[in-house]
C-alpha positions in Angstrom: 44.1 33.0 20.9 46.5 35.7 19.8 46.0 39.4 20.2 44.1 40.9 17.4 42.8 37.7 15.9 39.1 38.8 16.3 39.7 42.4 15.4 37.8 42.4 12.2 34.8 40.7 13.9 34.7 42.4 17.3 32.2 45.1 16.4 29.8 42.4 15.0 30.2 40.4 18.2 29.5 43.5 20.3 26.3 44.2 18.2 25.1 40.6 18.8 25.6 41.1 22.5 28.4 38.5 22.8 31.1 40.8 24.0 31.5 44.1 25.8 34.2 46.5 24.6 35.9 48.7 27.2 37.0 51.8 25.4 38.2 53.8 28.5 41.9 53.1 28.3 44.6 53.7 25.7 43.8 50.3 24.2 40.4 48.8 23.9 39.7 45.5 25.6 36.9 43.0 25.1 35.3 40.6 27.4 32.6 38.0 27.0 29.1 38.9 28.1 26.9 36.2 29.8 25.4 35.4 26.4 28.9 35.2 24.9 30.0 32.7 27.6 27.0 30.5 26.9 27.8 30.6 23.2 31.4 29.6 23.8 30.4 26.7 26.1 27.9 25.4 23.6 29.5 26.1 20.2 33.3 26.2 20.6 35.3 23.0 21.1 38.3 22.8 23.3 40.6 23.1 20.3 38.7 26.3 19.2 36.7 24.8 16.4 33.2 26.2 15.9 30.3 23.8 16.0 27.2 24.8 14.0 24.2 25.1 16.3 22.2 22.4 14.5 25.2 20.0 14.7 25.7 20.6 18.4 22.9 18.2 19.2 24.2 15.3 17.1 25.0 12.1 19.1 28.5 10.9 19.0 27.7 7.2 19.7 25.9 6.5 16.4 25.8 3.0 14.9 28.6 2.5 12.4 27.9 1.5 8.8 27.7 -2.3 8.2 30.6 -2.1 5.7 34.1 -1.3 6.8 34.7 0.8 3.7 32.5 3.3 1.9 31.5 2.6 -1.7 30.4 4.6 -4.7 26.8 4.5 -5.9 26.3 4.7 -9.6 23.0 5.5 -11.4 21.1 2.5 -13.0 22.1 1.7 -16.5 19.5 2.6 -19.1 19.9 -0.8 -20.9 18.6 -2.8 -17.9 16.3 -5.6 -18.9 
């Protein structure tokens, strides 16, 4: 992560209890709280993508579809006999 990439969100993250901001020096610094560390472990991938909490429990070894290619479903024709 580059410096300043979370700047616009940092106060929201602090309010949620995910980070602590150290305002004692010339420059502020932020560090993860315990809750923030748990959130990172559960909801951020190794390539820094965010996983929605309800998607984090999806299994990755699901049964594939029976067809190798997806197809389009069209509504029934009104002139069906």
